[in-house]
All heavy atoms as TSV, in Angstrom:
chain	resi	resn	atom	element	x	y	z
A	1	MET	N	N	44.670	-13.497	-106.209
A	1	MET	CA	C	44.659	-12.878	-104.919
A	1	MET	C	C	46.039	-12.315	-104.557
A	1	MET	O	O	46.134	-11.462	-103.710
A	1	MET	CB	C	44.194	-13.845	-103.821
A	1	MET	CG	C	42.770	-14.333	-103.997
A	1	MET	SD	S	41.491	-13.081	-104.290
A	1	MET	CE	C	41.610	-12.086	-102.883
A	2	LEU	N	N	47.086	-12.815	-105.221
A	2	LEU	CA	C	48.440	-12.341	-104.936
A	2	LEU	C	C	48.638	-10.907	-105.389
A	2	LEU	O	O	49.612	-10.291	-105.014
A	2	LEU	CB	C	49.451	-13.247	-105.596
A	2	LEU	CG	C	49.513	-14.678	-105.066
A	2	LEU	CD1	C	50.487	-15.497	-105.901
A	2	LEU	CD2	C	49.855	-14.749	-103.619
A	3	GLY	N	N	47.752	-10.374	-106.229
A	3	GLY	CA	C	47.894	-9.018	-106.743
A	3	GLY	C	C	47.063	-7.991	-106.005
A	3	GLY	O	O	47.005	-6.827	-106.438
A	4	PHE	N	N	46.354	-8.396	-104.934
A	4	PHE	CA	C	45.498	-7.474	-104.203
A	4	PHE	C	C	45.979	-7.345	-102.772
A	4	PHE	O	O	46.708	-8.170	-102.287
A	4	PHE	CB	C	44.060	-7.954	-104.240
A	4	PHE	CG	C	43.476	-7.994	-105.625
A	4	PHE	CD1	C	43.297	-9.191	-106.276
A	4	PHE	CD2	C	43.094	-6.837	-106.258
A	4	PHE	CE1	C	42.767	-9.237	-107.531
A	4	PHE	CE2	C	42.568	-6.840	-107.502
A	4	PHE	CZ	C	42.413	-8.043	-108.178
A	5	GLY	N	N	45.548	-6.308	-102.097
A	5	GLY	CA	C	45.885	-6.071	-100.716
A	5	GLY	C	C	47.100	-5.225	-100.550
A	5	GLY	O	O	47.591	-4.585	-101.483
A	6	GLU	N	N	47.534	-5.131	-99.328
A	6	GLU	CA	C	48.710	-4.285	-98.993
A	6	GLU	C	C	50.031	-4.861	-99.482
A	6	GLU	O	O	50.868	-4.122	-100.004
A	6	GLU	CB	C	48.804	-4.050	-97.495
A	6	GLU	CG	C	48.235	-2.730	-97.052
A	6	GLU	CD	C	48.418	-2.556	-95.553
A	6	GLU	OE1	O	49.560	-2.641	-95.106
A	6	GLU	OE2	O	47.390	-2.339	-94.864
A	7	ASN	N	N	50.230	-6.140	-99.331
A	7	ASN	CA	C	51.477	-6.770	-99.682
A	7	ASN	C	C	51.322	-7.504	-101.021
A	7	ASN	O	O	51.287	-8.719	-101.094
A	7	ASN	CB	C	51.910	-7.773	-98.612
A	7	ASN	CG	C	52.144	-7.055	-97.305
A	7	ASN	OD1	O	52.612	-5.944	-97.284
A	7	ASN	ND2	N	51.750	-7.689	-96.203
A	8	LYS	N	N	51.253	-6.740	-102.110
A	8	LYS	CA	C	51.076	-7.296	-103.447
A	8	LYS	C	C	52.347	-8.038	-103.839
A	8	LYS	O	O	53.433	-7.498	-103.717
A	8	LYS	CB	C	50.728	-6.215	-104.428
A	8	LYS	CG	C	49.451	-5.499	-104.147
A	8	LYS	CD	C	49.230	-4.377	-105.101
A	8	LYS	CE	C	48.027	-3.606	-104.677
A	8	LYS	NZ	N	47.824	-2.395	-105.468
A	9	ILE	N	N	52.178	-9.227	-104.351
A	9	ILE	CA	C	53.297	-10.006	-104.833
A	9	ILE	C	C	53.365	-9.906	-106.372
A	9	ILE	O	O	54.444	-9.801	-106.977
A	9	ILE	CB	C	53.199	-11.460	-104.396
A	9	ILE	CG1	C	53.266	-11.512	-102.852
A	9	ILE	CG2	C	54.253	-12.318	-105.007
A	9	ILE	CD1	C	52.968	-12.873	-102.302
A	10	VAL	N	N	52.211	-9.966	-106.989
A	10	VAL	CA	C	52.115	-9.944	-108.459
A	10	VAL	C	C	51.949	-8.493	-108.899
A	10	VAL	O	O	51.203	-7.739	-108.290
A	10	VAL	CB	C	50.897	-10.771	-108.877
A	10	VAL	CG1	C	50.721	-10.773	-110.357
A	10	VAL	CG2	C	51.050	-12.202	-108.414
A	11	PRO	N	N	52.627	-8.094	-110.003
A	11	PRO	CA	C	52.502	-6.719	-110.507
A	11	PRO	C	C	51.106	-6.451	-111.033
A	11	PRO	O	O	50.416	-7.402	-111.433
A	11	PRO	CB	C	53.572	-6.627	-111.622
A	11	PRO	CG	C	53.852	-8.048	-112.013
A	11	PRO	CD	C	53.578	-8.891	-110.822
A	12	PRO	N	N	50.660	-5.197	-111.029
A	12	PRO	CA	C	49.330	-4.845	-111.489
A	12	PRO	C	C	48.974	-5.300	-112.892
A	12	PRO	O	O	47.882	-5.783	-113.139
A	12	PRO	CB	C	49.279	-3.324	-111.388
A	12	PRO	CG	C	50.325	-2.946	-110.388
A	12	PRO	CD	C	51.400	-4.014	-110.529
A	13	TRP	N	N	49.945	-5.237	-113.819
A	13	TRP	CA	C	49.652	-5.646	-115.191
A	13	TRP	C	C	49.341	-7.118	-115.272
A	13	TRP	O	O	48.427	-7.526	-116.037
A	13	TRP	CB	C	50.817	-5.308	-116.140
A	13	TRP	CG	C	52.103	-6.017	-115.859
A	13	TRP	CD1	C	53.121	-5.615	-115.051
A	13	TRP	CD2	C	52.480	-7.309	-116.357
A	13	TRP	NE1	N	54.135	-6.564	-115.018
A	13	TRP	CE2	C	53.761	-7.617	-115.838
A	13	TRP	CE3	C	51.902	-8.249	-117.225
A	13	TRP	CZ2	C	54.453	-8.793	-116.110
A	13	TRP	CZ3	C	52.588	-9.411	-117.490
A	13	TRP	CH2	C	53.807	-9.685	-116.944
A	14	LEU	N	N	49.985	-7.937	-114.457
A	14	LEU	CA	C	49.706	-9.370	-114.486
A	14	LEU	C	C	48.378	-9.692	-113.749
A	14	LEU	O	O	47.658	-10.578	-114.137
A	14	LEU	CB	C	50.858	-10.170	-113.881
A	14	LEU	CG	C	50.783	-11.691	-113.921
A	14	LEU	CD1	C	50.570	-12.165	-115.371
A	14	LEU	CD2	C	52.034	-12.315	-113.352
A	15	THR	N	N	48.122	-8.912	-112.706
A	15	THR	CA	C	46.862	-9.095	-111.966
A	15	THR	C	C	45.670	-8.840	-112.914
A	15	THR	O	O	44.773	-9.634	-112.975
A	15	THR	CB	C	46.765	-8.138	-110.771
A	15	THR	OG1	O	47.884	-8.383	-109.930
A	15	THR	CG2	C	45.483	-8.260	-110.009
A	16	TRP	N	N	45.696	-7.712	-113.594
A	16	TRP	CA	C	44.598	-7.390	-114.522
A	16	TRP	C	C	44.509	-8.304	-115.683
A	16	TRP	O	O	43.432	-8.682	-116.115
A	16	TRP	CB	C	44.672	-5.919	-114.947
A	16	TRP	CG	C	44.321	-5.024	-113.821
A	16	TRP	CD1	C	45.166	-4.201	-113.123
A	16	TRP	CD2	C	43.035	-4.848	-113.241
A	16	TRP	NE1	N	44.496	-3.575	-112.120
A	16	TRP	CE2	C	43.167	-3.935	-112.172
A	16	TRP	CE3	C	41.793	-5.383	-113.488
A	16	TRP	CZ2	C	42.099	-3.572	-111.372
A	16	TRP	CZ3	C	40.716	-5.012	-112.696
A	16	TRP	CH2	C	40.897	-4.114	-111.648
A	17	PHE	N	N	45.618	-8.732	-116.224
A	17	PHE	CA	C	45.586	-9.683	-117.345
A	17	PHE	C	C	45.060	-11.060	-116.868
A	17	PHE	O	O	44.374	-11.731	-117.592
A	17	PHE	CB	C	46.944	-9.862	-117.994
A	17	PHE	CG	C	46.834	-10.503	-119.362
A	17	PHE	CD1	C	46.414	-9.773	-120.435
A	17	PHE	CD2	C	47.059	-11.837	-119.496
A	17	PHE	CE1	C	46.230	-10.375	-121.665
A	17	PHE	CE2	C	46.932	-12.441	-120.731
A	17	PHE	CZ	C	46.530	-11.706	-121.822
A	18	SER	N	N	45.347	-11.412	-115.647
A	18	SER	CA	C	44.821	-12.643	-115.068
A	18	SER	C	C	43.323	-12.586	-114.907
A	18	SER	O	O	42.589	-13.571	-115.186
A	18	SER	CB	C	45.449	-12.924	-113.710
A	18	SER	OG	O	46.838	-13.136	-113.808
A	19	ILE	N	N	42.818	-11.438	-114.544
A	19	ILE	CA	C	41.329	-11.234	-114.427
A	19	ILE	C	C	40.704	-11.365	-115.826
A	19	ILE	O	O	39.697	-12.035	-115.963
A	19	ILE	CB	C	41.014	-9.853	-113.793
A	19	ILE	CG1	C	41.420	-9.881	-112.330
A	19	ILE	CG2	C	39.547	-9.540	-113.960
A	19	ILE	CD1	C	41.391	-8.535	-111.655
A	20	VAL	N	N	41.288	-10.700	-116.832
A	20	VAL	CA	C	40.767	-10.765	-118.205
A	20	VAL	C	C	40.773	-12.206	-118.686
A	20	VAL	O	O	39.774	-12.706	-119.259
A	20	VAL	CB	C	41.598	-9.875	-119.113
A	20	VAL	CG1	C	41.235	-10.118	-120.593
A	20	VAL	CG2	C	41.371	-8.399	-118.774
A	21	PHE	N	N	41.891	-12.920	-118.463
A	21	PHE	CA	C	41.998	-14.310	-118.900
A	21	PHE	C	C	40.985	-15.173	-118.179
A	21	PHE	O	O	40.346	-16.045	-118.802
A	21	PHE	CB	C	43.430	-14.788	-118.661
A	21	PHE	CG	C	43.649	-16.213	-119.119
A	21	PHE	CD1	C	43.308	-16.636	-120.386
A	21	PHE	CD2	C	44.232	-17.127	-118.265
A	21	PHE	CE1	C	43.545	-17.908	-120.804
A	21	PHE	CE2	C	44.458	-18.432	-118.680
A	21	PHE	CZ	C	44.102	-18.822	-119.947
A	22	GLY	N	N	40.798	-15.007	-116.883
A	22	GLY	CA	C	39.866	-15.771	-116.136
A	22	GLY	C	C	38.424	-15.531	-116.572
A	22	GLY	O	O	37.627	-16.494	-116.723
A	23	VAL	N	N	38.073	-14.283	-116.820
A	23	VAL	CA	C	36.714	-13.960	-117.293
A	23	VAL	C	C	36.488	-14.569	-118.665
A	23	VAL	O	O	35.405	-15.114	-118.937
A	23	VAL	CB	C	36.505	-12.419	-117.315
A	23	VAL	CG1	C	35.253	-12.052	-118.080
A	23	VAL	CG2	C	36.451	-11.891	-115.897
A	24	GLU	N	N	37.474	-14.473	-119.552
A	24	GLU	CA	C	37.345	-15.050	-120.895
A	24	GLU	C	C	37.117	-16.581	-120.788
A	24	GLU	O	O	36.307	-17.130	-121.487
A	24	GLU	CB	C	38.569	-14.758	-121.712
A	24	GLU	CG	C	38.455	-15.181	-123.172
A	24	GLU	CD	C	38.808	-16.615	-123.425
A	24	GLU	OE1	O	39.633	-17.208	-122.672
A	24	GLU	OE2	O	38.320	-17.187	-124.420
A	25	GLN	N	N	37.865	-17.223	-119.892
A	25	GLN	CA	C	37.724	-18.657	-119.714
A	25	GLN	C	C	36.306	-18.998	-119.168
A	25	GLN	O	O	35.718	-20.000	-119.574
A	25	GLN	CB	C	38.793	-19.233	-118.803
A	25	GLN	CG	C	40.158	-19.206	-119.437
A	25	GLN	CD	C	40.257	-20.139	-120.601
A	25	GLN	OE1	O	40.002	-21.345	-120.478
A	25	GLN	NE2	N	40.579	-19.605	-121.757
A	26	ALA	N	N	35.811	-18.177	-118.267
A	26	ALA	CA	C	34.487	-18.403	-117.752
A	26	ALA	C	C	33.415	-18.231	-118.781
A	26	ALA	O	O	32.476	-19.021	-118.894
A	26	ALA	CB	C	34.219	-17.464	-116.598
A	27	ILE	N	N	33.557	-17.192	-119.586
A	27	ILE	CA	C	32.603	-16.927	-120.690
A	27	ILE	C	C	32.694	-18.051	-121.738
A	27	ILE	O	O	31.700	-18.410	-122.353
A	27	ILE	CB	C	32.824	-15.547	-121.329
A	27	ILE	CG1	C	32.459	-14.465	-120.318
A	27	ILE	CG2	C	32.027	-15.395	-122.579
A	27	ILE	CD1	C	32.867	-13.061	-120.774
A	28	GLU	N	N	33.894	-18.552	-121.926
A	28	GLU	CA	C	34.107	-19.585	-122.942
A	28	GLU	C	C	33.290	-20.885	-122.615
A	28	GLU	O	O	33.043	-21.669	-123.512
A	28	GLU	CB	C	35.606	-19.947	-123.018
A	28	GLU	CG	C	35.979	-20.743	-124.212
A	28	GLU	CD	C	37.512	-20.830	-124.322
A	28	GLU	OE1	O	38.133	-19.819	-124.704
A	28	GLU	OE2	O	38.041	-21.921	-124.046
A	29	THR	N	N	32.925	-21.049	-121.389
A	29	THR	CA	C	32.128	-22.214	-121.051
A	29	THR	C	C	30.781	-22.244	-121.732
A	29	THR	O	O	30.168	-23.329	-121.875
A	29	THR	CB	C	31.899	-22.340	-119.501
A	29	THR	OG1	O	31.204	-21.210	-119.077
A	29	THR	CG2	C	33.239	-22.449	-118.804
A	30	ILE	N	N	30.279	-21.099	-122.194
A	30	ILE	CA	C	29.010	-21.073	-122.921
A	30	ILE	C	C	29.100	-21.725	-124.294
A	30	ILE	O	O	28.084	-22.006	-124.920
A	30	ILE	CB	C	28.448	-19.645	-123.077
A	30	ILE	CG1	C	29.308	-18.794	-123.984
A	30	ILE	CG2	C	28.235	-18.989	-121.739
A	30	ILE	CD1	C	28.721	-17.482	-124.414
A	31	THR	N	N	30.329	-22.033	-124.741
A	31	THR	CA	C	30.461	-22.612	-126.082
A	31	THR	C	C	29.856	-24.022	-126.130
A	31	THR	O	O	29.637	-24.533	-127.225
A	31	THR	CB	C	31.930	-22.698	-126.514
A	31	THR	OG1	O	32.661	-23.484	-125.619
A	31	THR	CG2	C	32.532	-21.353	-126.617
A	32	ILE	N	N	29.558	-24.607	-124.987
A	32	ILE	CA	C	28.914	-25.947	-125.039
A	32	ILE	C	C	27.466	-25.811	-125.528
A	32	ILE	O	O	26.880	-26.803	-125.991
A	32	ILE	CB	C	28.932	-26.670	-123.652
A	32	ILE	CG1	C	28.185	-25.867	-122.611
A	32	ILE	CG2	C	30.372	-26.917	-123.248
A	32	ILE	CD1	C	27.996	-26.597	-121.305
A	33	PHE	N	N	26.916	-24.580	-125.502
A	33	PHE	CA	C	25.537	-24.382	-125.971
A	33	PHE	C	C	25.520	-23.832	-127.372
A	33	PHE	O	O	24.453	-23.806	-127.976
A	33	PHE	CB	C	24.815	-23.388	-125.035
A	33	PHE	CG	C	24.741	-23.874	-123.635
A	33	PHE	CD1	C	25.454	-23.210	-122.613
A	33	PHE	CD2	C	24.020	-24.969	-123.281
A	33	PHE	CE1	C	25.382	-23.643	-121.316
A	33	PHE	CE2	C	23.970	-25.424	-121.968
A	33	PHE	CZ	C	24.675	-24.761	-120.986
A	34	GLY	N	N	26.641	-23.442	-127.914
A	34	GLY	CA	C	26.698	-22.845	-129.272
A	34	GLY	C	C	26.589	-23.898	-130.356
A	34	GLY	O	O	26.900	-25.078	-130.165
A	35	HIS	N	N	26.096	-23.463	-131.485
A	35	HIS	CA	C	25.993	-24.376	-132.646
A	35	HIS	C	C	26.848	-23.953	-133.822
A	35	HIS	O	O	27.244	-24.785	-134.620
A	35	HIS	CB	C	24.516	-24.524	-133.084
A	35	HIS	CG	C	23.650	-25.040	-132.005
A	35	HIS	ND1	N	23.722	-26.370	-131.601
A	35	HIS	CD2	C	22.717	-24.483	-131.213
A	35	HIS	CE1	C	22.861	-26.591	-130.623
A	35	HIS	NE2	N	22.233	-25.450	-130.348
A	36	SER	N	N	27.084	-22.647	-133.933
A	36	SER	CA	C	27.889	-22.160	-135.050
A	36	SER	C	C	28.457	-20.816	-134.688
A	36	SER	O	O	28.038	-20.148	-133.768
A	36	SER	CB	C	27.031	-22.032	-136.295
A	36	SER	OG	O	26.038	-21.038	-136.131
A	37	GLY	N	N	29.471	-20.430	-135.435
A	37	GLY	CA	C	30.064	-19.106	-135.270
A	37	GLY	C	C	31.001	-18.975	-134.098
A	37	GLY	O	O	31.689	-19.965	-133.719
A	38	PHE	N	N	31.032	-17.789	-133.496
A	38	PHE	CA	C	32.003	-17.444	-132.472
A	38	PHE	C	C	31.927	-18.312	-131.230
A	38	PHE	O	O	32.919	-18.668	-130.625
A	38	PHE	CB	C	31.810	-15.969	-132.082
A	38	PHE	CG	C	32.833	-15.379	-131.130
A	38	PHE	CD1	C	34.113	-15.186	-131.554
A	38	PHE	CD2	C	32.447	-15.114	-129.847
A	38	PHE	CE1	C	35.078	-14.667	-130.681
A	38	PHE	CE2	C	33.392	-14.573	-128.971
A	38	PHE	CZ	C	34.699	-14.354	-129.389
A	39	VAL	N	N	30.709	-18.689	-130.842
A	39	VAL	CA	C	30.533	-19.467	-129.586
A	39	VAL	C	C	30.341	-20.961	-129.847
A	39	VAL	O	O	29.971	-21.672	-128.906
A	39	VAL	CB	C	29.375	-18.890	-128.759
A	39	VAL	CG1	C	29.670	-17.496	-128.255
A	39	VAL	CG2	C	28.066	-18.961	-129.481
A	40	ALA	N	N	30.584	-21.437	-131.006
A	40	ALA	CA	C	30.446	-22.873	-131.274
A	40	ALA	C	C	31.584	-23.659	-130.649
A	40	ALA	O	O	32.709	-23.103	-130.508
A	40	ALA	CB	C	30.433	-23.136	-132.760
A	41	PRO	N	N	31.377	-24.866	-130.241
A	41	PRO	CA	C	32.473	-25.702	-129.755
A	41	PRO	C	C	33.559	-25.793	-130.814
A	41	PRO	O	O	33.250	-26.135	-131.966
A	41	PRO	CB	C	31.847	-27.037	-129.458
A	41	PRO	CG	C	30.403	-26.762	-129.276
A	41	PRO	CD	C	30.108	-25.597	-130.164
A	42	GLY	N	N	34.780	-25.463	-130.508
A	42	GLY	CA	C	35.870	-25.408	-131.494
A	42	GLY	C	C	35.785	-24.221	-132.390
A	42	GLY	O	O	36.470	-24.129	-133.410
A	43	GLY	N	N	35.002	-23.216	-132.014
A	43	GLY	CA	C	34.827	-22.025	-132.792
A	43	GLY	C	C	35.901	-20.991	-132.476
A	43	GLY	O	O	36.899	-21.278	-131.850
A	44	THR	N	N	35.733	-19.804	-133.001
A	44	THR	CA	C	36.701	-18.735	-132.908
A	44	THR	C	C	37.097	-18.443	-131.456
A	44	THR	O	O	38.289	-18.237	-131.162
A	44	THR	CB	C	36.147	-17.469	-133.573
A	44	THR	OG1	O	35.710	-17.794	-134.878
A	44	THR	CG2	C	37.232	-16.404	-133.660
A	45	MET	N	N	36.131	-18.425	-130.531
A	45	MET	CA	C	36.448	-18.119	-129.164
A	45	MET	C	C	37.393	-19.156	-128.585
A	45	MET	O	O	38.356	-18.826	-127.909
A	45	MET	CB	C	35.176	-18.045	-128.295
A	45	MET	CG	C	35.491	-17.693	-126.850
A	45	MET	SD	S	34.019	-17.647	-125.806
A	45	MET	CE	C	33.396	-16.052	-126.174
A	46	ASN	N	N	37.131	-20.437	-128.824
A	46	ASN	CA	C	38.013	-21.463	-128.294
A	46	ASN	C	C	39.351	-21.524	-128.992
A	46	ASN	O	O	40.396	-21.641	-128.340
A	46	ASN	CB	C	37.331	-22.861	-128.456
A	46	ASN	CG	C	36.206	-23.035	-127.518
A	46	ASN	OD1	O	35.974	-22.249	-126.619
A	46	ASN	ND2	N	35.471	-24.144	-127.691
A	47	VAL	N	N	39.350	-21.508	-130.285
A	47	VAL	CA	C	40.539	-21.759	-131.068
A	47	VAL	C	C	41.494	-20.580	-131.073
A	47	VAL	O	O	42.708	-20.748	-130.972
A	47	VAL	CB	C	40.199	-22.181	-132.517
A	47	VAL	CG1	C	41.403	-22.389	-133.327
A	47	VAL	CG2	C	39.371	-23.458	-132.489
A	48	TYR	N	N	40.981	-19.372	-131.217
A	48	TYR	CA	C	41.863	-18.238	-131.367
A	48	TYR	C	C	41.975	-17.381	-130.115
A	48	TYR	O	O	43.046	-17.145	-129.596
A	48	TYR	CB	C	41.421	-17.350	-132.550
A	48	TYR	CG	C	41.505	-18.090	-133.863
A	48	TYR	CD1	C	40.364	-18.440	-134.554
A	48	TYR	CD2	C	42.747	-18.459	-134.397
A	48	TYR	CE1	C	40.433	-19.105	-135.744
A	48	TYR	CE2	C	42.818	-19.154	-135.580
A	48	TYR	CZ	C	41.648	-19.495	-136.250
A	48	TYR	OH	O	41.743	-20.179	-137.425
A	49	LEU	N	N	40.848	-16.886	-129.609
A	49	LEU	CA	C	40.875	-15.968	-128.484
A	49	LEU	C	C	41.385	-16.646	-127.245
A	49	LEU	O	O	42.293	-16.113	-126.581
A	49	LEU	CB	C	39.474	-15.385	-128.264
A	49	LEU	CG	C	39.337	-14.350	-127.116
A	49	LEU	CD1	C	40.212	-13.154	-127.439
A	49	LEU	CD2	C	37.912	-13.951	-126.929
A	50	GLY	N	N	40.859	-17.796	-126.883
A	50	GLY	CA	C	41.293	-18.501	-125.667
A	50	GLY	C	C	42.771	-18.897	-125.742
A	50	GLY	O	O	43.520	-18.745	-124.764
A	51	VAL	N	N	43.207	-19.393	-126.857
A	51	VAL	CA	C	44.584	-19.834	-127.004
A	51	VAL	C	C	45.519	-18.610	-126.955
A	51	VAL	O	O	46.575	-18.666	-126.299
A	51	VAL	CB	C	44.797	-20.595	-128.331
A	51	VAL	CG1	C	46.249	-20.851	-128.610
A	51	VAL	CG2	C	44.014	-21.911	-128.297
A	52	LEU	N	N	45.161	-17.546	-127.638
A	52	LEU	CA	C	45.992	-16.354	-127.635
A	52	LEU	C	C	46.132	-15.757	-126.195
A	52	LEU	O	O	47.248	-15.481	-125.779
A	52	LEU	CB	C	45.442	-15.285	-128.567
A	52	LEU	CG	C	46.171	-13.958	-128.665
A	52	LEU	CD1	C	47.583	-14.184	-129.221
A	52	LEU	CD2	C	45.451	-12.956	-129.489
A	53	LEU	N	N	45.025	-15.596	-125.524
A	53	LEU	CA	C	45.077	-15.067	-124.177
A	53	LEU	C	C	45.838	-15.996	-123.218
A	53	LEU	O	O	46.628	-15.532	-122.412
A	53	LEU	CB	C	43.663	-14.814	-123.633
A	53	LEU	CG	C	42.931	-13.623	-124.240
A	53	LEU	CD1	C	41.511	-13.565	-123.671
A	53	LEU	CD2	C	43.657	-12.351	-124.030
A	54	GLY	N	N	45.637	-17.311	-123.361
A	54	GLY	CA	C	46.335	-18.259	-122.532
A	54	GLY	C	C	47.857	-18.239	-122.787
A	54	GLY	O	O	48.643	-18.262	-121.851
A	55	PHE	N	N	48.237	-18.121	-124.041
A	55	PHE	CA	C	49.637	-18.070	-124.388
A	55	PHE	C	C	50.298	-16.817	-123.852
A	55	PHE	O	O	51.385	-16.906	-123.248
A	55	PHE	CB	C	49.797	-18.110	-125.912
A	55	PHE	CG	C	51.211	-18.204	-126.388
A	55	PHE	CD1	C	51.945	-19.360	-126.271
A	55	PHE	CD2	C	51.796	-17.089	-126.980
A	55	PHE	CE1	C	53.265	-19.411	-126.714
A	55	PHE	CE2	C	53.149	-17.127	-127.409
A	55	PHE	CZ	C	53.850	-18.307	-127.255
A	56	ILE	N	N	49.613	-15.689	-123.959
A	56	ILE	CA	C	50.167	-14.421	-123.446
A	56	ILE	C	C	50.246	-14.481	-121.912
A	56	ILE	O	O	51.207	-14.002	-121.312
A	56	ILE	CB	C	49.315	-13.250	-123.954
A	56	ILE	CG1	C	49.504	-13.056	-125.449
A	56	ILE	CG2	C	49.737	-11.955	-123.234
A	56	ILE	CD1	C	48.551	-12.071	-126.059
A	57	TRP	N	N	49.228	-15.061	-121.303
A	57	TRP	CA	C	49.208	-15.143	-119.822
A	57	TRP	C	C	50.352	-15.997	-119.294
A	57	TRP	O	O	51.050	-15.606	-118.368
A	57	TRP	CB	C	47.872	-15.694	-119.319
A	57	TRP	CG	C	47.797	-15.716	-117.850
A	57	TRP	CD1	C	47.482	-14.722	-116.979
A	57	TRP	CD2	C	48.011	-16.876	-116.994
A	57	TRP	NE1	N	47.510	-15.151	-115.688
A	57	TRP	CE2	C	47.855	-16.473	-115.686
A	57	TRP	CE3	C	48.354	-18.209	-117.270
A	57	TRP	CZ2	C	47.996	-17.333	-114.634
A	57	TRP	CZ3	C	48.495	-19.047	-116.199
A	57	TRP	CH2	C	48.332	-18.625	-114.891
A	58	VAL	N	N	50.583	-17.145	-119.899
A	58	VAL	CA	C	51.679	-18.017	-119.516
A	58	VAL	C	C	53.003	-17.295	-119.697
A	58	VAL	O	O	53.910	-17.338	-118.845
A	58	VAL	CB	C	51.672	-19.362	-120.268
A	58	VAL	CG1	C	52.944	-20.142	-120.072
A	58	VAL	CG2	C	50.468	-20.188	-119.846
A	59	GLY	N	N	53.153	-16.605	-120.821
A	59	GLY	CA	C	54.393	-15.788	-121.074
A	59	GLY	C	C	54.561	-14.720	-120.001
A	59	GLY	O	O	55.700	-14.498	-119.565
A	60	GLY	N	N	53.486	-14.074	-119.584
A	60	GLY	CA	C	53.588	-13.064	-118.558
A	60	GLY	C	C	53.981	-13.647	-117.213
A	60	GLY	O	O	54.768	-13.070	-116.481
A	61	VAL	N	N	53.396	-14.809	-116.878
A	61	VAL	CA	C	53.786	-15.450	-115.585
A	61	VAL	C	C	55.218	-15.859	-115.610
A	61	VAL	O	O	55.960	-15.677	-114.640
A	61	VAL	CB	C	52.848	-16.661	-115.323
A	61	VAL	CG1	C	53.343	-17.486	-114.164
A	61	VAL	CG2	C	51.419	-16.186	-115.036
A	62	ILE	N	N	55.696	-16.411	-116.710
A	62	ILE	CA	C	57.101	-16.808	-116.827
A	62	ILE	C	C	58.012	-15.592	-116.719
A	62	ILE	O	O	59.015	-15.597	-116.012
A	62	ILE	CB	C	57.345	-17.564	-118.146
A	62	ILE	CG1	C	56.663	-18.961	-118.038
A	62	ILE	CG2	C	58.831	-17.749	-118.422
A	62	ILE	CD1	C	56.654	-19.696	-119.369
A	63	SER	N	N	57.659	-14.522	-117.424
A	63	SER	CA	C	58.453	-13.284	-117.367
A	63	SER	C	C	58.554	-12.742	-115.957
A	63	SER	O	O	59.621	-12.420	-115.448
A	63	SER	CB	C	57.851	-12.269	-118.305
A	63	SER	OG	O	58.472	-11.010	-118.173
A	64	TRP	N	N	57.395	-12.660	-115.262
A	64	TRP	CA	C	57.381	-12.134	-113.906
A	64	TRP	C	C	58.149	-13.014	-112.970
A	64	TRP	O	O	58.939	-12.546	-112.148
A	64	TRP	CB	C	55.913	-12.034	-113.445
A	64	TRP	CG	C	55.751	-11.858	-111.960
A	64	TRP	CD1	C	56.027	-10.716	-111.252
A	64	TRP	CD2	C	55.312	-12.847	-111.055
A	64	TRP	NE1	N	55.785	-10.944	-109.915
A	64	TRP	CE2	C	55.323	-12.254	-109.771
A	64	TRP	CE3	C	54.929	-14.142	-111.164
A	64	TRP	CZ2	C	54.943	-12.930	-108.630
A	64	TRP	CZ3	C	54.521	-14.841	-110.038
A	64	TRP	CH2	C	54.552	-14.207	-108.767
A	65	SER	N	N	57.983	-14.340	-113.090
A	65	SER	CA	C	58.683	-15.252	-112.159
A	65	SER	C	C	60.190	-15.264	-112.420
A	65	SER	O	O	60.950	-15.393	-111.465
A	65	SER	CB	C	58.109	-16.648	-112.261
A	65	SER	OG	O	58.246	-17.180	-113.537
A	66	MET	N	N	60.607	-15.155	-113.658
A	66	MET	CA	C	62.025	-15.083	-113.908
A	66	MET	C	C	62.669	-13.847	-113.296
A	66	MET	O	O	63.775	-13.875	-112.820
A	66	MET	CB	C	62.290	-15.154	-115.450
A	66	MET	CG	C	61.932	-16.451	-116.084
A	66	MET	SD	S	62.796	-17.862	-115.365
A	66	MET	CE	C	64.430	-17.566	-115.962
A	67	GLN	N	N	61.940	-12.697	-113.343
A	67	GLN	CA	C	62.464	-11.496	-112.715
A	67	GLN	C	C	62.569	-11.650	-111.227
A	67	GLN	O	O	63.535	-11.207	-110.628
A	67	GLN	CB	C	61.515	-10.333	-113.069
A	67	GLN	CG	C	61.583	-9.892	-114.515
A	67	GLN	CD	C	60.547	-8.846	-114.842
A	67	GLN	OE1	O	59.790	-8.381	-113.979
A	67	GLN	NE2	N	60.458	-8.473	-116.092
A	68	ARG	N	N	61.608	-12.336	-110.577
A	68	ARG	CA	C	61.665	-12.584	-109.136
A	68	ARG	C	C	62.805	-13.528	-108.831
A	68	ARG	O	O	63.469	-13.353	-107.794
A	68	ARG	CB	C	60.340	-13.175	-108.648
A	68	ARG	CG	C	59.293	-12.103	-108.560
A	68	ARG	CD	C	58.045	-12.590	-107.826
A	68	ARG	NE	N	58.303	-13.189	-106.554
A	68	ARG	CZ	C	58.128	-12.545	-105.370
A	68	ARG	NH1	N	57.797	-11.275	-105.331
A	68	ARG	NH2	N	58.358	-13.185	-104.240
A	69	LEU	N	N	63.062	-14.487	-109.634
A	69	LEU	CA	C	64.180	-15.415	-109.420
A	69	LEU	C	C	65.526	-14.719	-109.500
A	69	LEU	O	O	66.446	-14.993	-108.692
A	69	LEU	CB	C	64.138	-16.588	-110.387
A	69	LEU	CG	C	63.136	-17.689	-110.105
A	69	LEU	CD1	C	63.106	-18.679	-111.259
A	69	LEU	CD2	C	63.467	-18.381	-108.790
A	70	GLU	N	N	65.652	-13.791	-110.435
A	70	GLU	CA	C	66.904	-13.040	-110.598
A	70	GLU	C	C	67.167	-12.149	-109.366
A	70	GLU	O	O	68.292	-11.989	-108.976
A	70	GLU	CB	C	66.866	-12.200	-111.864
A	70	GLU	CG	C	67.019	-13.036	-113.132
A	70	GLU	CD	C	66.848	-12.221	-114.412
A	70	GLU	OE1	O	66.666	-10.945	-114.306
A	70	GLU	OE2	O	66.926	-12.788	-115.502
A	71	LYS	N	N	66.095	-11.583	-108.828
A	71	LYS	CA	C	66.253	-10.688	-107.652
A	71	LYS	C	C	66.616	-11.485	-106.391
A	71	LYS	O	O	67.292	-11.052	-105.528
A	71	LYS	CB	C	64.970	-9.923	-107.367
A	71	LYS	CG	C	64.697	-8.857	-108.401
A	71	LYS	CD	C	63.438	-8.126	-108.112
A	71	LYS	CE	C	63.141	-7.091	-109.193
A	71	LYS	NZ	N	61.810	-6.436	-108.952
A	72	ALA	N	N	66.112	-12.758	-106.362
A	72	ALA	CA	C	66.384	-13.595	-105.201
A	72	ALA	C	C	67.795	-14.107	-105.293
A	72	ALA	O	O	68.595	-14.212	-104.515
A	72	ALA	CB	C	65.425	-14.761	-105.163
């Protein structure tokens, strides 16, 4: 919510990446019903896609917050 409205705090690139990451995490919940392949528990979606997006998102939040700290 910090990236929407008139007084945006979060930059647009981080807002949209947060949406992508959140949607991926929500979709990833279907892996409890999978038995094999991409949607299996511990499958490609969990091990590679989720971890990669999470790692990039954390890096983006750290980068954005460090820039705000420098300005303050």
